[in-house]
N, CA, C, O and the ligand as a Tripos MOL2 file, in Angstrom:
@<TRIPOS>MOLECULE
protein
  237   235    60     0     0
PROTEIN
NO_CHARGES

@<TRIPOS>ATOM
      1 N         115.5960   85.4870  116.1350 N.3       1 MET1
      2 CA        116.3190   84.3330  116.6880 C.3       1 MET1
      3 C         115.4590   83.0850  116.5330 C.2       1 MET1
      4 O         114.2290   83.1430  116.5370 O.2       1 MET1
      5 N         116.1470   81.9560  116.3950 N.am      2 GLU2
      6 CA        115.4440   80.6940  116.2270 C.3       2 GLU2
      7 C         115.7000   79.7650  117.4080 C.2       2 GLU2
      8 O         116.7270   79.8530  118.0800 O.2       2 GLU2
      9 N         114.7610   78.8940  117.6360 N.am      3 CYS3
     10 CA        114.9090   77.8960  118.6890 C.3       3 CYS3
     11 C         116.1540   77.0500  118.4190 C.2       3 CYS3
     12 O         116.3550   76.5480  117.3130 O.2       3 CYS3
     13 N         116.9700   76.9070  119.4360 N.am      4 THR4
     14 CA        118.2130   76.1520  119.2860 C.3       4 THR4
     15 C         117.9270   74.6920  118.9580 C.2       4 THR4
     16 O         118.7110   74.0260  118.2830 O.2       4 THR4
     17 N         116.8010   74.2130  119.4440 N.am      5 TYR5
     18 CA        116.5040   72.7880  119.2540 C.3       5 TYR5
     19 C         115.7580   72.5140  117.9540 C.2       5 TYR5
     20 O         116.1870   71.6770  117.1590 O.2       5 TYR5
     21 N         114.6510   73.2060  117.7300 N.am      6 CYS6
     22 CA        113.8090   72.8470  116.5860 C.3       6 CYS6
     23 C         113.8410   73.8760  115.4620 C.2       6 CYS6
     24 O         113.3220   73.6190  114.3760 O.2       6 CYS6
     25 N         114.4460   75.0380  115.7100 N.am      7 GLY7
     26 CA        114.6150   76.0200  114.6560 C.3       7 GLY7
     27 C         113.4050   76.9060  114.3970 C.2       7 GLY7
     28 O         113.3880   77.6680  113.4310 O.2       7 GLY7
     29 N         112.3920   76.8110  115.2570 N.am      8 SER8
     30 CA        111.2220   77.6590  115.0800 C.3       8 SER8
     31 C         111.5490   79.1180  115.3850 C.2       8 SER8
     32 O         112.4480   79.4170  116.1720 O.2       8 SER8
     33 N         110.8210   79.9980  114.7640 N.am      9 ASP9
     34 CA        111.0020   81.4200  115.0220 C.3       9 ASP9
     35 C         110.4890   81.7570  116.4190 C.2       9 ASP9
     36 O         109.3030   81.5980  116.7080 O.2       9 ASP9
     37 N         111.3780   82.2150  117.2700 N.am     10 LEU10
     38 CA        111.0120   82.4580  118.6680 C.3      10 LEU10
     39 C         110.0490   83.6170  118.8360 C.2      10 LEU10
     40 O         109.4370   83.7490  119.8960 O.2      10 LEU10
     41 N         109.8970   84.4460  117.8460 N.am     11 SER11
     42 CA        108.9910   85.5800  117.9810 C.3      11 SER11
     43 C         107.5400   85.1180  118.1080 C.2      11 SER11
     44 O         106.6670   85.8860  118.5130 O.2      11 SER11
     45 N         107.2960   83.8550  117.7560 N.am     12 ALA12
     46 CA        105.9450   83.3170  117.8490 C.3      12 ALA12
     47 C         105.6760   82.7000  119.2190 C.2      12 ALA12
     48 O         104.5760   82.2190  119.4920 O.2      12 ALA12
     49 N         106.6960   82.7210  120.0730 N.am     13 TYR13
     50 CA        106.5710   82.0690  121.3820 C.3      13 TYR13
     51 C         107.0120   83.0190  122.4870 C.2      13 TYR13
     52 O         107.4260   84.1510  122.2380 O.2      13 TYR13
     53 N         106.9100   82.5220  123.7120 N.am     14 GLU14
     54 CA        107.5640   83.1990  124.8230 C.3      14 GLU14
     55 C         108.8320   82.4140  125.0940 C.2      14 GLU14
     56 O         108.8200   81.4480  125.8560 O.2      14 GLU14
     57 N         109.9140   82.8230  124.4770 N.am     15 PRO15
     58 CA        111.1190   81.9930  124.4750 C.3      15 PRO15
     59 C         111.7690   81.8540  125.8410 C.2      15 PRO15
     60 O         111.6450   82.7100  126.7170 O.2      15 PRO15
     61 N         112.4630   80.7410  125.9780 N.am     16 VAL16
     62 CA        113.2080   80.4460  127.1930 C.3      16 VAL16
     63 C         114.6920   80.5280  126.8480 C.2      16 VAL16
     64 O         115.1760   79.7850  125.9940 O.2      16 VAL16
     65 N         115.4040   81.4200  127.5020 N.am     17 TYR17
     66 CA        116.8320   81.5510  127.2440 C.3      17 TYR17
     67 C         117.6230   80.8870  128.3610 C.2      17 TYR17
     68 O         117.2590   80.9540  129.5340 O.2      17 TYR17
     69 N         118.6970   80.2550  127.9690 N.am     18 VAL18
     70 CA        119.4630   79.4580  128.9180 C.3      18 VAL18
     71 C         120.9320   79.8520  128.8950 C.2      18 VAL18
     72 O         121.5010   80.1380  127.8420 O.2      18 VAL18
     73 N         121.5210   79.8600  130.0630 N.am     19 GLU19
     74 CA        122.9630   80.0590  130.1640 C.3      19 GLU19
     75 C         123.5800   78.8350  130.8140 C.2      19 GLU19
     76 O         122.9830   78.2010  131.6850 O.2      19 GLU19
     77 N         124.7740   78.5210  130.3770 N.am     20 GLU20
     78 CA        125.5200   77.4510  131.0060 C.3      20 GLU20
     79 C         126.7250   78.0520  131.7070 C.2      20 GLU20
     80 O         127.2100   79.1220  131.3390 O.2      20 GLU20
     81 N         127.1880   77.3590  132.7020 N.am     21 THR21
     82 CA        128.4180   77.7780  133.3570 C.3      21 THR21
     83 C         129.5190   76.8000  132.9890 C.2      21 THR21
     84 O         129.5010   75.6380  133.3960 O.2      21 THR21
     85 N         130.4750   77.2890  132.2140 N.am     22 GLY22
     86 CA        131.5790   76.4240  131.8000 C.3      22 GLY22
     87 C         132.8950   77.0490  132.1960 C.2      22 GLY22
     88 O         133.2240   78.1420  131.7330 O.2      22 GLY22
     89 N         133.6530   76.3820  133.0410 N.am     23 GLY23
     90 CA        134.9450   76.9080  133.4580 C.3      23 GLY23
     91 C         134.8360   78.2360  134.1810 C.2      23 GLY23
     92 O         135.7470   79.0610  134.1220 O.2      23 GLY23
     93 N         133.7260   78.4410  134.8590 N.am     24 GLY24
     94 CA        133.5530   79.6590  135.6300 C.3      24 GLY24
     95 C         132.9870   80.8090  134.8220 C.2      24 GLY24
     96 O         132.7300   81.8860  135.3610 O.2      24 GLY24
     97 N         132.7910   80.5850  133.5290 N.am     25 GLU25
     98 CA        132.2400   81.6420  132.7020 C.3      25 GLU25
     99 C         130.8170   81.2930  132.2870 C.2      25 GLU25
    100 O         130.5010   80.1460  131.9710 O.2      25 GLU25
    101 N         129.9840   82.2990  132.2960 N.am     26 ARG26
    102 CA        128.6220   82.0900  131.8370 C.3      26 ARG26
    103 C         128.5830   82.2540  130.3230 C.2      26 ARG26
    104 O         129.0490   83.2550  129.7800 O.2      26 ARG26
    105 N         128.0280   81.2720  129.6650 N.am     27 VAL27
    106 CA        127.9150   81.3400  128.2230 C.3      27 VAL27
    107 C         126.4820   81.0240  127.8230 C.2      27 VAL27
    108 O         125.8080   80.2170  128.4630 O.2      27 VAL27
    109 N         126.0370   81.6570  126.7840 N.am     28 SER28
    110 CA        124.6890   81.4040  126.3250 C.3      28 SER28
    111 C         124.5850   80.0150  125.7250 C.2      28 SER28
    112 O         125.4080   79.6180  124.9000 O.2      28 SER28
    113 N         123.5660   79.2830  126.1470 N.am     29 ALA29
    114 CA        123.3470   77.9380  125.6060 C.3      29 ALA29
    115 C         122.2670   77.9650  124.5310 C.2      29 ALA29
    116 O         121.9720   76.9470  123.9050 O.2      29 ALA29
    117 N         121.6810   79.1450  124.3260 N.am     30 GLY30
    118 CA        120.6930   79.2580  123.2720 C.3      30 GLY30
    119 C         119.3260   79.6610  123.7860 C.2      30 GLY30
    120 O         119.1350   79.9250  124.9730 O.2      30 GLY30
    121 N         118.3870   79.7010  122.8680 N.am     31 GLY31
    122 CA        117.0140   80.0400  123.2000 C.3      31 GLY31
    123 C         116.0990   78.9560  122.6870 C.2      31 GLY31
    124 O         116.3830   78.3010  121.6840 O.2      31 GLY31
    125 N         114.9970   78.7750  123.3890 N.am     32 PHE32
    126 CA        114.0700   77.6980  123.0470 C.3      32 PHE32
    127 C         112.6460   78.2170  123.0710 C.2      32 PHE32
    128 O         112.3120   79.0990  123.8620 O.2      32 PHE32
    129 N         111.8030   77.6660  122.1970 N.am     33 CYS33
    130 CA        110.4410   78.1920  122.1040 C.3      33 CYS33
    131 C         109.5880   77.7740  123.2970 C.2      33 CYS33
    132 O         108.5800   78.4170  123.5910 O.2      33 CYS33
    133 N         109.9790   76.7140  123.9810 N.am     34 ASN34
    134 CA        109.2700   76.3120  125.1860 C.3      34 ASN34
    135 C         110.1260   75.3320  125.9780 C.2      34 ASN34
    136 O         111.2100   74.9360  125.5490 O.2      34 ASN34
    137 N         109.6170   74.9560  127.1300 N.am     35 TYR35
    138 CA        110.4060   74.0760  127.9900 C.3      35 TYR35
    139 C         110.5390   72.6770  127.4070 C.2      35 TYR35
    140 O         111.4890   71.9600  127.7220 O.2      35 TYR35
    141 N         109.6110   72.2910  126.5730 N.am     36 ALA36
    142 CA        109.7170   70.9780  125.9490 C.3      36 ALA36
    143 C         110.9450   70.9080  125.0600 C.2      36 ALA36
    144 O         111.6810   69.9220  125.0810 O.2      36 ALA36
    145 N         111.1630   71.9590  124.2790 N.am     37 CYS37
    146 CA        112.3430   72.0020  123.4190 C.3      37 CYS37
    147 C         113.6100   72.0860  124.2650 C.2      37 CYS37
    148 O         114.6200   71.4580  123.9490 O.2      37 CYS37
    149 N         113.5480   72.8520  125.3190 N.am     38 LEU38
    150 CA        114.7070   72.9670  126.1980 C.3      38 LEU38
    151 C         115.0570   71.6160  126.7920 C.2      38 LEU38
    152 O         116.2140   71.1960  126.7700 O.2      38 LEU38
    153 N         114.0570   70.9440  127.3190 N.am     39 SER39
    154 CA        114.2740   69.6370  127.9310 C.3      39 SER39
    155 C         114.8140   68.6420  126.9150 C.2      39 SER39
    156 O         115.7270   67.8710  127.2120 O.2      39 SER39
    157 N         114.2510   68.6620  125.7240 N.am     40 ALA40
    158 CA        114.6910   67.7480  124.6710 C.3      40 ALA40
    159 C         116.1330   68.0350  124.2840 C.2      40 ALA40
    160 O         116.9280   67.1260  124.0470 O.2      40 ALA40
    161 N         116.4460   69.3230  124.2250 N.am     41 HIS41
    162 CA        117.8140   69.7070  123.8670 C.3      41 HIS41
    163 C         118.8050   69.2240  124.9200 C.2      41 HIS41
    164 O         119.8740   68.7090  124.5930 O.2      41 HIS41
    165 N         118.4390   69.3950  126.1810 N.am     42 ILE42
    166 CA        119.3160   68.9710  127.2770 C.3      42 ILE42
    167 C         119.5650   67.4700  127.2030 C.2      42 ILE42
    168 O         120.6920   67.0110  127.3870 O.2      42 ILE42
    169 N         118.5160   66.7170  126.9350 N.am     43 GLU43
    170 CA        118.6860   65.2720  126.8540 C.3      43 GLU43
    171 C         119.5170   64.8910  125.6370 C.2      43 GLU43
    172 O         120.3670   64.0030  125.7070 O.2      43 GLU43
    173 N         119.2660   65.5660  124.5270 N.am     44 THR44
    174 CA        119.9940   65.2630  123.2950 C.3      44 THR44
    175 C         121.4800   65.5390  123.4410 C.2      44 THR44
    176 O         122.3210   64.7640  122.9880 O.2      44 THR44
    177 N         121.7830   66.6510  124.0790 N.am     45 GLU45
    178 CA        123.1750   67.0440  124.2220 C.3      45 GLU45
    179 C         123.8510   66.3790  125.4120 C.2      45 GLU45
    180 O         125.0650   66.4840  125.5840 O.2      45 GLU45
    181 N         123.0660   65.6980  126.2260 N.am     46 GLY46
    182 CA        123.6370   65.0420  127.3970 C.3      46 GLY46
    183 C         124.1340   66.0160  128.4340 C.2      46 GLY46
    184 O         125.0690   65.7230  129.1790 O.2      46 GLY46
    185 N         123.5070   67.1780  128.4830 N.am     47 LEU47
    186 CA        123.9910   68.2140  129.3860 C.3      47 LEU47
    187 C         123.8380   67.8230  130.8460 C.2      47 LEU47
    188 O         124.5730   68.3060  131.7080 O.2      47 LEU47
    189 N         122.8890   66.9550  131.1140 N.am     48 THR48
    190 CA        122.6660   66.5610  132.5030 C.3      48 THR48
    191 C         123.7560   65.6190  132.9960 C.2      48 THR48
    192 O         123.8490   65.3420  134.1920 O.2      48 THR48
    193 N         124.5850   65.1260  132.0700 N.am     49 ASP49
    194 CA        125.6590   64.2110  132.4620 C.3      49 ASP49
    195 C         126.9400   64.9460  132.8200 C.2      49 ASP49
    196 O         127.8510   64.3770  133.4210 O.2      49 ASP49
    197 N         126.9960   66.2010  132.4470 N.am     50 GLY50
    198 CA        128.2030   66.9700  132.6840 C.3      50 GLY50
    199 C         128.1210   67.8040  133.9490 C.2      50 GLY50
    200 O         127.3630   67.5020  134.8710 O.2      50 GLY50
    201 N         128.9160   68.8530  133.9690 N.am     51 ASP51
    202 CA        128.9500   69.6890  135.1530 C.3      51 ASP51
    203 C         128.2390   71.0160  134.8990 C.2      51 ASP51
    204 O         128.5420   72.0320  135.5250 O.2      51 ASP51
    205 N         127.3040   70.9840  133.9830 N.am     52 ALA52
    206 CA        126.5120   72.1740  133.7290 C.3      52 ALA52
    207 C         125.7050   72.5100  134.9770 C.2      52 ALA52
    208 O         125.4820   71.6580  135.8380 O.2      52 ALA52
    209 N         125.2780   73.7430  135.0600 N.am     53 CYS53
    210 CA        124.5350   74.1640  136.2180 C.3      53 CYS53
    211 C         123.2840   73.3130  136.3970 C.2      53 CYS53
    212 O         122.6970   72.8400  135.4240 O.2      53 CYS53
    213 N         122.8910   73.1270  137.6270 N.am     54 ALA54
    214 CA        121.7770   72.2420  137.9270 C.3      54 ALA54
    215 C         120.4630   72.9350  137.6460 C.2      54 ALA54
    216 O         119.7250   73.3030  138.5600 O.2      54 ALA54
    217 N         120.1890   73.1020  136.3930 N.am     55 TRP55
    218 CA        118.9570   73.7590  135.9800 C.3      55 TRP55
    219 C         117.9060   72.7070  135.7070 C.2      55 TRP55
    220 O         118.1590   71.7480  134.9780 O.2      55 TRP55
    221 N         116.7390   72.8730  136.2810 N.am     56 SER56
    222 CA        115.7030   71.8790  136.0770 C.3      56 SER56
    223 C         114.5160   72.4750  135.3340 C.2      56 SER56
    224 O         113.9910   73.5140  135.7340 O.2      56 SER56
    225 N         114.0950   71.8360  134.2730 N.am     57 PRO57
    226 CA        112.9260   72.3330  133.5390 C.3      57 PRO57
    227 C         111.6440   72.1910  134.3290 C.2      57 PRO57
    228 O         110.6140   72.7560  133.9610 O.2      57 PRO57
    229 N         111.7020   71.4400  135.4130 N.am     58 ASP58
    230 CA        110.5120   71.2570  136.2390 C.3      58 ASP58
    231 C         110.3480   72.3940  137.2500 C.2      58 ASP58
    232 O         109.2890   72.5860  137.8470 O.2      58 ASP58
    233 N         111.4500   73.1410  137.4140 N.am     59 GLY59
    234 CA        111.4930   74.3140  138.2620 C.3      59 GLY59
    235 C         110.4470   74.4030  139.2940 C.2      59 GLY59
    236 O         110.4130   75.3690  140.0560 O.2      59 GLY59
    237 ZN        111.6460   74.7780  119.6960 Zn       60 ZN60
@<TRIPOS>BOND
     1     1     2 1
     2     2     3 1
     3     3     4 2
     4     3     5 am
     5     5     6 1
     6     6     7 1
     7     7     8 2
     8     7     9 am
     9     9    10 1
    10    10    11 1
    11    11    12 2
    12    11    13 am
    13    13    14 1
    14    14    15 1
    15    15    16 2
    16    15    17 am
    17    17    18 1
    18    18    19 1
    19    19    20 2
    20    19    21 am
    21    21    22 1
    22    22    23 1
    23    23    24 2
    24    23    25 am
    25    25    26 1
    26    26    27 1
    27    27    28 2
    28    27    29 am
    29    29    30 1
    30    30    31 1
    31    31    32 2
    32    31    33 am
    33    33    34 1
    34    34    35 1
    35    35    36 2
    36    35    37 am
    37    37    38 1
    38    38    39 1
    39    39    40 2
    40    39    41 am
    41    41    42 1
    42    42    43 1
    43    43    44 2
    44    43    45 am
    45    45    46 1
    46    46    47 1
    47    47    48 2
    48    47    49 am
    49    49    50 1
    50    50    51 1
    51    51    52 2
    52    51    53 am
    53    53    54 1
    54    54    55 1
    55    55    56 2
    56    55    57 am
    57    57    58 1
    58    58    59 1
    59    59    60 2
    60    59    61 am
    61    61    62 1
    62    62    63 1
    63    63    64 2
    64    63    65 am
    65    65    66 1
    66    66    67 1
    67    67    68 2
    68    67    69 am
    69    69    70 1
    70    70    71 1
    71    71    72 2
    72    71    73 am
    73    73    74 1
    74    74    75 1
    75    75    76 2
    76    75    77 am
    77    77    78 1
    78    78    79 1
    79    79    80 2
    80    79    81 am
    81    81    82 1
    82    82    83 1
    83    83    84 2
    84    83    85 am
    85    85    86 1
    86    86    87 1
    87    87    88 2
    88    87    89 am
    89    89    90 1
    90    90    91 1
    91    91    92 2
    92    91    93 am
    93    93    94 1
    94    94    95 1
    95    95    96 2
    96    95    97 am
    97    97    98 1
    98    98    99 1
    99    99   100 2
   100    99   101 am
   101   101   102 1
   102   102   103 1
   103   103   104 2
   104   103   105 am
   105   105   106 1
   106   106   107 1
   107   107   108 2
   108   107   109 am
   109   109   110 1
   110   110   111 1
   111   111   112 2
   112   111   113 am
   113   113   114 1
   114   114   115 1
   115   115   116 2
   116   115   117 am
   117   117   118 1
   118   118   119 1
   119   119   120 2
   120   119   121 am
   121   121   122 1
   122   122   123 1
   123   123   124 2
   124   123   125 am
   125   125   126 1
   126   126   127 1
   127   127   128 2
   128   127   129 am
   129   129   130 1
   130   130   131 1
   131   131   132 2
   132   131   133 am
   133   133   134 1
   134   134   135 1
   135   135   136 2
   136   135   137 am
   137   137   138 1
   138   138   139 1
   139   139   140 2
   140   139   141 am
   141   141   142 1
   142   142   143 1
   143   143   144 2
   144   143   145 am
   145   145   146 1
   146   146   147 1
   147   147   148 2
   148   147   149 am
   149   149   150 1
   150   150   151 1
   151   151   152 2
   152   151   153 am
   153   153   154 1
   154   154   155 1
   155   155   156 2
   156   155   157 am
   157   157   158 1
   158   158   159 1
   159   159   160 2
   160   159   161 am
   161   161   162 1
   162   162   163 1
   163   163   164 2
   164   163   165 am
   165   165   166 1
   166   166   167 1
   167   167   168 2
   168   167   169 am
   169   169   170 1
   170   170   171 1
   171   171   172 2
   172   171   173 am
   173   173   174 1
   174   174   175 1
   175   175   176 2
   176   175   177 am
   177   177   178 1
   178   178   179 1
   179   179   180 2
   180   179   181 am
   181   181   182 1
   182   182   183 1
   183   183   184 2
   184   183   185 am
   185   185   186 1
   186   186   187 1
   187   187   188 2
   188   187   189 am
   189   189   190 1
   190   190   191 1
   191   191   192 2
   192   191   193 am
   193   193   194 1
   194   194   195 1
   195   195   196 2
   196   195   197 am
   197   197   198 1
   198   198   199 1
   199   199   200 2
   200   199   201 am
   201   201   202 1
   202   202   203 1
   203   203   204 2
   204   203   205 am
   205   205   206 1
   206   206   207 1
   207   207   208 2
   208   207   209 am
   209   209   210 1
   210   210   211 1
   211   211   212 2
   212   211   213 am
   213   213   214 1
   214   214   215 1
   215   215   216 2
   216   215   217 am
   217   217   218 1
   218   218   219 1
   219   219   220 2
   220   219   221 am
   221   221   222 1
   222   222   223 1
   223   223   224 2
   224   223   225 am
   225   225   226 1
   226   226   227 1
   227   227   228 2
   228   227   229 am
   229   229   230 1
   230   230   231 1
   231   231   232 2
   232   231   233 am
   233   233   234 1
   234   234   235 1
   235   235   236 2
@<TRIPOS>SUBSTRUCTURE
     1 MET1         2 RESIDUE 1 A MET
     2 GLU2         6 RESIDUE 1 A GLU
     3 CYS3        10 RESIDUE 1 A CYS
     4 THR4        14 RESIDUE 1 A THR
     5 TYR5        18 RESIDUE 1 A TYR
     6 CYS6        22 RESIDUE 1 A CYS
     7 GLY7        26 RESIDUE 1 A GLY
     8 SER8        30 RESIDUE 1 A SER
     9 ASP9        34 RESIDUE 1 A ASP
    10 LEU10       38 RESIDUE 1 A LEU
    11 SER11       42 RESIDUE 1 A SER
    12 ALA12       46 RESIDUE 1 A ALA
    13 TYR13       50 RESIDUE 1 A TYR
    14 GLU14       54 RESIDUE 1 A GLU
    15 PRO15       58 RESIDUE 1 A PRO
    16 VAL16       62 RESIDUE 1 A VAL
    17 TYR17       66 RESIDUE 1 A TYR
    18 VAL18       70 RESIDUE 1 A VAL
    19 GLU19       74 RESIDUE 1 A GLU
    20 GLU20       78 RESIDUE 1 A GLU
    21 THR21       82 RESIDUE 1 A THR
    22 GLY22       86 RESIDUE 1 A GLY
    23 GLY23       90 RESIDUE 1 A GLY
    24 GLY24       94 RESIDUE 1 A GLY
    25 GLU25       98 RESIDUE 1 A GLU
    26 ARG26      102 RESIDUE 1 A ARG
    27 VAL27      106 RESIDUE 1 A VAL
    28 SER28      110 RESIDUE 1 A SER
    29 ALA29      114 RESIDUE 1 A ALA
    30 GLY30      118 RESIDUE 1 A GLY
    31 GLY31      122 RESIDUE 1 A GLY
    32 PHE32      126 RESIDUE 1 A PHE
    33 CYS33      130 RESIDUE 1 A CYS
    34 ASN34      134 RESIDUE 1 A ASN
    35 TYR35      138 RESIDUE 1 A TYR
    36 ALA36      142 RESIDUE 1 A ALA
    37 CYS37      146 RESIDUE 1 A CYS
    38 LEU38      150 RESIDUE 1 A LEU
    39 SER39      154 RESIDUE 1 A SER
    40 ALA40      158 RESIDUE 1 A ALA
    41 HIS41      162 RESIDUE 1 A HIS
    42 ILE42      166 RESIDUE 1 A ILE
    43 GLU43      170 RESIDUE 1 A GLU
    44 THR44      174 RESIDUE 1 A THR
    45 GLU45      178 RESIDUE 1 A GLU
    46 GLY46      182 RESIDUE 1 A GLY
    47 LEU47      186 RESIDUE 1 A LEU
    48 THR48      190 RESIDUE 1 A THR
    49 ASP49      194 RESIDUE 1 A ASP
    50 GLY50      198 RESIDUE 1 A GLY
    51 ASP51      202 RESIDUE 1 A ASP
    52 ALA52      206 RESIDUE 1 A ALA
    53 CYS53      210 RESIDUE 1 A CYS
    54 ALA54      214 RESIDUE 1 A ALA
    55 TRP55      218 RESIDUE 1 A TRP
    56 SER56      222 RESIDUE 1 A SER
    57 PRO57      226 RESIDUE 1 A PRO
    58 ASP58      230 RESIDUE 1 A ASP
    59 GLY59      234 RESIDUE 1 A GLY
    60 ZN60       237 GROUP 0 **** ****
């Protein structure tokens, strides 16, 4: 599997997998090689502007 954001091979990392909740259904939002890619992806896609689950990379 590759990082959803940067396309790196996740086998070289400890990947972060994310699920979104859309319309009551959980759907995979992809995998990321680290939280930086995840955060960048969220900002790029504007996920924080929608009704996606309140997931924080700062956890
Ligand atoms: Zn990445």
